[in-house]
N, C-alpha and C positions, 0 to 999 in steps of 0.2 A: 682233116681227112677223114672220110666217113667209108666204112667196109661193112658189107653184110656177109655174115657168116652162118652156115648151116650147121646145127649141130648133128652128129653121127646118127643118133636116134631119129631125128626128124628126116634125115634123108633115106634111112632104112624102111620108116614105115610112112612114106611119103608123109707223267705229270711230272737247274737243280735247285733251286732254293730250298725246298723242303724235302730233298729226295731222300728221306728216311725210308728204308725197306727192310723187309723182313721175309726170309726165304724159309718155307716149313718144310715140304715136301718134294722128293726129286725123284724120277722114273726115267729109265731109258727105254727108246725104241729098239728093240732086238733086230730089226730089219734095217733102219736107215742108220742107227748108232746115235740119232738124236736124243737129247735129254731134255726133259720137262722138269720145271720146278714152280711151284707157287711163289708168286712175287706180290707182295703189297708196296704200293708207293703212294707216299704221302705228298698231295698236291700243295701248291704254294698259298693256296687258301683254305688249307687244313681238312680238306678231304681226303679219305683213306680209300684207294682203289685197289681193288682185288683183281689179279690177273694170273695167267700161267705164260711162262717164259719158255719156248722151245729152241734149244741151242744145237745146231748141227755139230758133228763130231770134227771139227778142224781145228788147227792150230791158228795163233795169232789173233788180231783184232778182227771182228766180225761187222758185216753189215747189219742193219736192224729194220724189220718192218714192224710198224705198229698198227694193229687192225682194229677199227671200230665196228662195233655191231649196230643193227638198227633198232626200231621201235621195239621195246619189251623184248629185246634178244639179249643174249648173254654171251660171255666168252667162248662158248662151246661151239657156236657156228664157223668160227675161224679156224678150227682143226682142220677143215677142209683144205686150208691154205699149207699147212705145217710142212707136208712132203715136198712140195713143188718148191717153197721158198727155202728149205734146208738144202735141197739140191742146187741152189743158185748161192748157197752160201750165206743165207740169211739167218739170224736168230729171230724169232718172230714172237712179239708180245700181243696177246690178246686179253682182253679185260672186260670187266662189267661196270658201265658207267654207274655211279652211284645215283639212285632215284631213276635210272634209266629202263627198269624192267621190274615186274613182280617178282621176278627169281634172281634178282641181283644180289651177289655175296656183298657187294660193297655197301649198297643201302637200298632196301626194296621198297621204300615209300615213294611210289611213283608221282604222289601229289607235289612233291619237290621237284619234278623234272623240269629241265630247263636247258635249252639249246646253248645259250651263253654260258651257262655253268659247264656244260659238256666239251665246250670249246676250251675253255680254260684247264679242264681237266687233261685234255688231250695235249695242250701246250706244256702243261706241267709234265707229264710223261715223257713228251720229246726232249724237254730239259734234262730230265733225268738221264736218260740214255747219252744224250749228247756229252754229258760229264763223266760218263764211265769209261775207264781207261781200256776196257777190252772191246770198245766200239769204234768201228770204223765210220765217223761222222759224215765223211763224204758220201756214204751210200745209205742214208736215212730215208726210208720210204715210208709214207701213209697210204694205207688202203682202207676204204670206206664204204659199207653196204647200205643203200637206203638212207634213213635218217642220219647213220654214221657217215655216209657218203658227203652229206649236206656239212656236217660237223667238221670232217675232215678238210673239206674245202674252205671252209672258213678260217680254221687254224692254220693252213697253209699260207693263205693269204697274209696273215700276220707273221707266221714263222719265217716265211720267204725262203732265203739261201739255206735255211737249217734243213730244209725238206729237199732232198734231191731228186725225188720223183713221186708223183700222186696218181693214185689208182682209185677211180670212182666206180663203183657196181651199182648199177640202177640208182644212182644218187637221187633223194628226195628233195630236188630243189624246188618242188611245187609247195612245200610245207606253207611258206608265207602266203601264197596265193590262196591256197585252200581254206585257210583258216581266216585269214583276212576278209575273204568273201563270205564265210559262214557267219562271223561276226564283224558286221560293217562297222560297228562303233565300238570302243571300250566298254559302254554301257551295257552292251548286249552280251559281254563275256560273263558267264557263270563263275560261281566258285569252284564248281567241279564241272568237268566234262568227261564222258566216259567213251572212251574210243576201242573197239574189240574188248569190251568189258574191262579197260584199265583205266582208272580214276587220274585225272591229270588236272592240277591246280590252275587257278587263274593266270598266274605269272606266266606260265609257258606261252600263253596267246598273247598276253600285254607286250612281251619283248618281240613279237613278231611284226608289231605295228611300226610300220616306217622301214622295215629292213628291205633293202634292195640287194637282192642275192647277187645277181651277176656283177652289179658294180663293185660289191666287195670281193668276191672270188677271184675276179681277174687280177688282182694285185699279186698273185702268185704267177711268177714267171717262167718257173719250170717246166719240164715235159708232164703231160697229163695224158692218162689214158682212161677213157670213159667206156664201159661195157654196158650194154642196155638190151632187153629184149624187145622184139618188134611188136609183141601183143601185151605189153605191160598195161594193165588198166588202173594200177594203183598210181604210179607215176608215169604220164604219158612220154612218149619217147621225145616229143618235141622239145621238152626241158633240156635234154641231153644234148639234142641237136643244136639248140641255142648256145650251151655251154662250150660246144666244141667249136663255135664260130668266134666266142667271145675270147678264148684263152689264146695266148700267142702261140703255144705249142702244143696242141692237142689232137689226139687220134681216137676217133668214135669206131668202135666196134659193135656192131648190131647183130645180136644172135636171133636169127629168124625163127619165129613161132615162140620164142620164150616170154614167159610173163615176169611178174615181179616175184623174185625167188626162182632159183633154176633147179631142174630135175638134174638127176646123176649125170647124164650124159651133157646136158648144157653146163653144169658145173666143170666138169672135165674140159670142155672146150674153153670155157671162161679162164680157167687156170693155165691152158696151153696159150691163149692170147696174152695173158699178164706175164707169163715166162718169157714171151718173145720180147714184149715191151721192156721188160727189166733186164733183158739181156743185150738190149740195144739193137735187136733185129727190125 
């Protein structure tokens, strides 16, 4: 299903195998009553992931949403989701992919960036929460933006029933096409590529060889919501349109006039659409 939605502003202006964790700091939001704490998770392949866990003030087992950032992003961007998800009864874990950003608290060596490593990190995080006694595993949701959207889609395809719903926000499903076109043969891949002044090692691009995104991601059979801007020049809308047709149960919301990354009004609308989806509306 495809739906085009206008933002208010546009209308007005024309990783349990190795689930060892450490919690260091905790603070409470005076408005919502939600509590934040730093949470390190050690993945099954030995990487240490830093993140923030936002917990609503409710009793009993809670649903959990794991939010994955995009290229050179950090856990900070997902704070935009905290209030909406807390109101729905979700604890939210947002984290820094190791090697995923120059600002990552997990590991800021972006030369080690790898989509496959990020997928395994995310799977380990899901396994960690799946084995917590305070988590309602029936309500485990993955949310990913841009590159984090691609990683979330790949992880969900392997986790399958462990993920109850999948939310993809302008997912960068174009990454293999873009880079396999730029580097037509493995011999053309340099040791270092700089994208937006971020150095990336050769391995990142080697792993994209032969990656067939749509054949892989459709192995996830649960409900999927895709939110994309109609004017996205980084990830063309056609990639999400194709994904919407490939998934068994997908809903595509197109925000008219939005690009790659939403302004305040577009973000409010995106969160409202996500809230409807997670509420089963």
